[in-house]
N, C-alpha and C positions, 0 to 999 in steps of 0.2 A: 503494500500499500503506499502511495506517494504521500511524502511528508508535506503538508501545505501550511506549516508554521512559516510565517512571515520572518525571513532572516533580519530584517531591520527591527523586530521587536525590542531589541536591546537598546535601541536608540530612542525609543518612545519616551514622552515626557514623563517626569517623576515629580512628586510634591517638592516645592521649594522652601516652604515654610508651613508652620502649623499654628493656628490662631484661635481663640476663643471668641465669643460673639456675646453681645451686651444682654441678651436674653438667657444664656447659658442653656437654650433649649426648652426652657421651662414652660413656654406657651404652646408647644407643639406635640403632636401625636407622632408615632413612628411612620405614618405616613408622610410627614412632611419632612421631616430630618432623621437620619440615623444617627444619633449622637453618641459619641463614644464615650466612654466611662470617665476618661481624663478631660473631657470638654474640649480638647484640642481638635479642631478640623484641619484635614490635610488640604492645602492650598495648592492648586497646580497651575503653572504658567498659562497664558493664552496661547492658543493656537493661531495659525495664520488666518484660519476661518474666523475664529473669534474676533481677532483685530478687525477684519473687514466688518463683521457684524457690528461692532461698536462705532463704526464710522458711517453707519445708516441712520439718517435722520429720522426717518418714519419709524424704524425699529426702535431706536431711543425714546421717542416721543411716546410711542404705546406701550412702552415696557417691555417688548419682546427682545430686545437686545440684551438687556440686564438679565433676564430669566435665562437666556439661552446660555449666556456667558457663565453665569453662576452655576448652572446645572453641569457644564463642560468641566469648570475649573474646581468645583467643589462637589465631588460625586457623592458626598454624605447627604447633599440637599436635594430632595426628591421633588418638592414642590415650592419652587422659589417665589412665586406671586402670594403665597400663605405666609411668607415671613414678614415679620414687623419690620417696618422702614428702618429702625436703629440697626437691625441685624444687617440690612442690605447695604447701608453705608458703609459699614465696617468690612464686610467682605469684598466690596468693591476696592477698597484701600488695600486689603491685603493681596487681592488679585493683580493690583498694580505692582505691589512689592514682589510678588513672585515672578512677575513677567519682566519688569524694568530695573529691578534692584532696590535696595533700601531708600535711596535718595529721591524723592519727588520733588520736582520743581512746581511752586504754586505761584500765582499772579493774584494781586489785589490792588486797591486804589488807596494811594496815600491821603489821610484824611485831613492833610494840610495843604498839599500843592495840587492834589488830585491827579497825579502823575501815576502810571502803573509801576508798581513795585514787584520785584521777583524776589523769590525766598526759596529755600531748601527744608524740607522735613523729613524726618526719618519715620518710615513705615513701622519699624520696630519699636521705636519709643511711642507712636501713638497707639499701638496695639496693646503695648504693656502698660499704658496708663490710663486706658478707657474705663469709664464707670460703668458697673453693671446694674441692671434693672432689677427691682424688687420683684417678688412674687405676684404682688397686687397692690394696686393704689386704690383707696378707699375714703369715702366721707359718708356721713349720716346726715340725711336732710332734716328741716325743723319739724317735718311730719313722723320722723322715726325710720324712715327709709334707709337701708345700707346699700350704697351703690358703688360697686366695685368697677374699676376702670383698668384697661391694658391699653399698650400703644397701638396706634392703627396700623393697619397693615401696608404692605408696599403696593398691594392692588388699589388702596385707597389713595396713596401718594400719587400713582400713575393717574389717576381720575384728576387729582388736583392739579397735576402738571398739565394735562390736556385742557382743563377748564381755564388755567391761567394763560395758556398760549392762545385759545381760541378769543379769550377776553382782550388780550393785547391786540390780536389782529383786528377785532371788531371796534375797539377803541380808535384805532387807526383810521378806520373806514368812516366811523361815526362822524369825526372831525371833518369830513368832506360832504357830509349830507346838510343840504341848504335849507330844507324844511324843517322848522323847528320843532313842529309835533312828531314828525317822523324820526328825527334826531332824539327826542326825549323818550320815545318809544324803544328805540334801540339800546339806549343807555339804560332802561329800566329792565329790560331783558338780560342785559349783561349782568347787573347787580343781582337779578334773581337767580341766575344761573350759579353765581358766587356764593349766594345765601345757601342753595340747596347743596352745594358742595360741602360748605361748613358743618351743615346739618349732617351729612352723610358721615362726616368725620367722627361727629357725636355720637352717632348711632354705631359705628364700628369699635369706638372706645369704650362703651359701656359692655361689660362682659356679663354681669348679672345684677339683679336687683332683689335684696332680701327684705322680707317685711314680716311683722307679727299679725296673725289673724286669730285672735283669742289667744288661746294657749299653744296654736301651731304656728311653725315657722314656715314661711312659704319662700322658696327661691325661684325666680323667674330668670330663665335663660333663653327663651324662646325669642328669637330676632324680631319676628313680627309685633309681639306684646311689648319688648322694648322700644321698637320705633314708635308704636302708639302711645307708650308713656310719654316719650320725649316730645312727641308732637303736641301734647296736653298738659304737661307740667308746667310750674311756675319758671320764669326766666332765670330766677336765682339759682336753680339746679343746673340749667344750661351753662351758666358763668362758672359754676364751680367745676363742671366737667372741662370746660375750656381751659381753666387753670391747670388741671391736670394734663391735659393734651400738651400745653406749652412746657410744663415740666418734665414730661416724659420724653418729648422730642430732643431736649438738649443732653439725655444720657446715652452714654456710648463713646465715641471718638470725641476728644475735645477739638472743637473747630474754631477756637479762639487762638490765634497765632501771634506772636510778638515779632513783628517786621520792623525792618529798618529802611528809612528812606534816604538814598545818597544825595539826593538833590537838596533835601531840607536839613542834611546832617552838616555840621562844621568840624573844623580840625580838632577842636577843643571837645565837643560833644556830639555822638551821632543821634539823629532823631529817630527814636523808636515810638511805636504806636501798635495797639492791639487791634487785630482785625478779624472778623468773622469770615472764613475762607470756604467758599463754596465749592463742595466736593459732588455737585451734580454732575452725573456721567457724561450729559451733553456735552460739558465743555472740559471736564476733567480726563476724560480718555480721548477725545479727539485732538486735545491740545499734546498729547503725547508724541 
C-alpha cells in the first residue's frame, strides 16, 4: 500500500506561544471552547490564507475574517462568534505576536499637537498583565430583583460595528439632503438604529434575573422573558446595566499606553501622554 503521508508535514506550523484569556473559559460550554486544565491556549501563527482573509474589508466588517482566523490559529476555539469580546481582543493580539513577533508597532494621535505618534508594545507584556473577568457581575434593584450580568458577545460587537459603519455612511449622505423634513427623518432613523443596538447590548449582557415569589426563589434565564423585562422595567435598571457594560469592557488587555511625542518633546524633557490604543482588527491587522 502506498504511503500517502505528506513529506512536508514536518514543516507545518506549530504553536508559537500559549496564552490565557480574560474569561478563563468560565462563560463557555465545551461546544464553544476546549479549555485545557492549565488555561493556556496554544496560539499558532497565521497562514498566508489567514493573512489574505484579514485584509478583506467585507469579511472584517461582518466578523467572518476574525472568526475564521481564530478558528485557524487557536484550534481549541470551536465557536469564535460565541466568545465574549474581551477574549476576542486578547486572542487577536496573541495571534499577532505568534505571527509577527513580540514587538507590535502601534499608532495614535498626540493629544497636544495632533500629530501621529508611533510606538512599540510587547505582546508578552500585554498578555501577562491583562486583568481577569469575575464569574459574575450583579446588583439588586430597589424592588429586590438580583440581576446578573456577563460581558457581551463578539457577535454583538460585530453588530455594533456594522451599525456604526452604516451610521457614519448615512450621516455623510444626510448632509447632502436639501429637504429639511427628509433630512430630519433620515437622522431620526439613524438615531433609532443606534438606540436599538444599545438595547440589544443590554439584552445580551443580562444572563439571569432572580426574584422571590413568596417562599420560592425563581431564576429567569429565558432570553425572550429577559428581553420583555428590559423593555418594560424602569430606566434606572438599564442605567445600572450600562454601568456594568462599561466596566466589563475595560477588563482584559490594558489598552491605555504611555506614548512619547518627539515633536512636543524637548532636550530637557520628553513629552509623554497616555492614550487609548485602538486594537480594532480593521486597522490593527491591515497595518501589519
